[in-house]
C-alpha positions in Angstrom: 26.2 149.1 258.4 27.9 145.9 259.4 31.7 146.0 259.9 32.4 144.0 256.8 30.1 146.2 254.7 31.7 149.3 256.2 35.2 148.1 255.4 34.1 147.2 251.8 32.7 150.7 251.3 35.8 152.4 252.5 38.0 150.1 250.4 35.9 150.9 247.3 36.4 154.6 247.8 40.1 154.0 248.2 40.3 151.8 245.1 38.4 154.4 243.1 40.8 157.2 244.2 43.9 155.2 243.4 42.6 154.0 240.0 41.7 157.6 239.0 44.9 159.0 240.3 46.9 156.5 238.3 44.8 157.0 235.2 45.5 160.7 235.4 49.3 160.0 235.8 49.4 161.7 239.2 51.8 160.7 242.1 50.3 160.6 245.5 52.3 163.8 246.3 50.7 165.6 243.4 47.2 164.6 244.4 47.8 165.6 248.0 48.9 169.0 246.9 45.9 169.4 244.6 43.5 168.2 247.3 45.1 170.0 250.2 45.8 166.9 252.3 48.9 165.1 253.5 50.5 162.2 251.7 50.2 159.9 254.7 46.5 160.6 254.9 46.0 159.9 251.2 48.0 156.6 251.5 45.5 155.6 254.2 42.5 156.6 252.1 43.8 154.6 249.1 44.5 151.6 251.3 41.0 151.8 252.9 42.5 152.0 256.3 41.8 154.2 259.3 39.2 156.8 259.8 38.9 159.5 257.2 37.3 162.9 257.3 34.5 163.2 254.9 35.4 166.8 253.9 38.9 165.7 253.0 37.5 162.7 251.0 35.3 165.2 249.1 38.3 167.4 248.4 40.3 164.4 247.0 37.3 163.3 244.8 36.9 166.9 243.6 40.6 167.1 242.7 40.2 164.0 240.6 36.9 165.1 238.9 35.0 162.4 240.8 31.9 162.7 243.0 30.3 160.5 245.6 26.8 159.3 245.0 24.6 157.9 247.8 21.5 155.8 246.9 19.0 154.3 249.2 19.0 150.5 249.1 22.0 150.5 246.7 24.2 148.4 249.1 27.9 149.0 249.5 29.7 151.5 247.4 31.2 150.0 244.3 33.8 151.3 241.8 32.3 152.0 238.4 34.0 151.1 235.1 34.4 154.8 234.2 36.7 155.5 237.2 39.7 153.5 236.1 
C-alpha cells in the first residue's frame, strides 16, 4: 500500500470511530473506558495519527457496534453512510 493510501485508510477508520462515538453521545473518555484503551491512544486513532494496534482498534470498533470489513480489490477503506 502506498503511503498516501495507507494514511487515507487510517484516517477513514479514525473518521468512522469519531462519527459513531459522537452519534452515540459518548465522550472520548467514555469510549476509552468501554474499549479498554487510554484516551490519548483514542485521540490518535480518531485523528488518524501514529501507529495503532489492531487488537485495540477491534476493541474500539466492537464497543461502538462497528466491524472492520476487508475486501480484495476494494481499494482504501471508506466510511459508509450508516456509520455517522
